[in-house]
N, C-alpha and C positions, 0 to 999 in steps of 0.2 A: 106403729112403726118406730123403730129405734135406730139409732146410728146416723150416719152421714148421708144416706141415700136420698133423703127427702130435701136436701139442700139445693138451691138454685145458683145461678151465676151472680157474682158480686157486681156492683156498679162499675168498678175499675175494669173487670174482664169485659163487660159489655162495651165500654168506651174504647178499649184497645181494639176490640173486634171491629167496631164502627170506623175507627181511624184507619185500620188496615184495608177495609173494604172501600173507603173513600179514596185512599191513595191509589188503589187498583183501578177504580172507576175513572179517576182523573187521568190516569195513564192511557186507558182505553179511549177516552174521549179525545185526548191529544193526538193519538194515532189516527183516529177516524177523521178529525179535523185536518190534519196534515195530508192525508190521502185525498180528501175532497179538494183542498187547495191545489195540490199537484195535478189532479185531473182537470181542473179549470185552467190552470196554466198551460198544460199540454194541449188542451182543446184550442185555446187562443193562439198558441204557437203554430198549430196545424192550420188554422184559418189564415194566419198571416203568411204562412208558406204557400198556401193555395193561391192567395191573392198575388203574391210575387210571381209564381209560376204562370198564372193567367196573363200578367203583364208581359212576360217574356214571350209567351205563345202569341199574344196579339201582335207583338213586334215581328215575330217570325212569319206570321201570316200576312203581314202588310205588303202592299204592292211595291213599296220603295224601301230602300235601306234606311234605318233610323239614323238621324243626324247625331254626330258626336257632340253631346252636351249633357247637361243635368236638368231633369224635369221632375215635377212632382204633381200629385193630384190627391183627391180624396174620393171615398166611396162608402156606401153602406153595404155591409155584408154580414149575414147571420145576426141581424138585429143590432149591430154595433157600427159605429163610425170609425173608419180607418184612414190613415194617410200613407201614401207610398212615395218613395223617392227613387228615381232610376238614374243611373249614370251610364252613358254609352261611351266607350272608348275604342279607339282604333287599335287593332292588334298588329303584330309584325307580319301577319299573313294578309296580302292584298285581298280585298273583298270580304273580309271577316271582321266583325266587331264584337266586343265583349259588352254584356249588359249586366249590371249589378242593380238589383232591386231590393230596397230595404222597406219593411212594412212595420208600422206601429199603430197604437191606438191614437185617435185624433187628438185627444187631450194630453198625450204623453210628449215629453221633450224629444227632439230629433235624435238624440243619442241613445234613446231607449227602444231601439227596434226589437221587435219580437222575433223577426226572421229576416235574414238576408240571403237571397238566392242569386246565383250567378249563372248566366247562360250565354250562348253565342248565337249570332245570326250571320249568315253569309250568303252571298250571291256569286254565282260562277258565270263566266262567259263560256257559252257553249261553242265548241269548235264547229266550223262550217261542215256540212255533210260531205261525205266522200262522193265524188262524182261517179254517177252510175250505180251507186249502191241503193238497194231497195230493201227495206226492213219489213215490208208487208207481204203476206202470202195471199195468193189467189184463193178464193173460197173453194174448198173441195180438192185443191191440187195437192197431192202428197209431196213430201220432200223427197229428193233423190235417194235411192237406196231403200225406200220403204214401200210397202204394199198397202193399198187402201184397206182400212179395217184392222191393221196390226198396230200394236203400240210402237211409239217412236222411242229410240234409245234415249235414256236419261243420264247415262254415265258421262265421264269426261270425254271430250273429243279426242280421237286418235289422230296421229299424224297422217295427213293426206285424206282423212275421212270426215271432213267437216259437214255441216248441214247445208247443202247447196241445192240449187235447182237443177 
C-alpha cells in the first residue's frame, strides 16, 4: 500500500473529538437533571395545593362558620411532613368569610410556602317558607295540563302557564 490511505487519526484529532463529545454529554446531562428537578418541584407544589384545598373543603363542610383568626397545623402527606397556616377574614358580604391557606414543608421557614390557596365559605339565612306553598308532588298525580304517560314540558315557563296543580 502506498500513499496516505493507511494513515490513522493523530492524537490531537482524537483529543479534540473527545472534548467535543464530553461537552455535548455534559449539556445533555444538565438538561436531564434540570428536568428531573423541575418535575420534583411541580409534584411538591401540586401536593401543597391539594393540602390547602383539602383544608378549605374541611372548613366548608363544617357545621359552623370558621372563626376569624389565624391557625396552623401539620400533617403527613405523600410520605412527607407538611405545615399549613390558614387565615380566616371577614369579607364585606355578611355571612361570607375568606380563607387563605399557605402550605410548606415542615422544615422550611414560614415565608417559603409552596402553595397558597384562597377560598370562601358562607352561610345564608333561609327565608321563611311561603304560607300555603307546597313543593312536594303527590306520587302519581300529574301536573295540570299534562296527561299521565306523556313527557312534561321542559322549556321556559310561558306567561300564565306555570306548572300548577
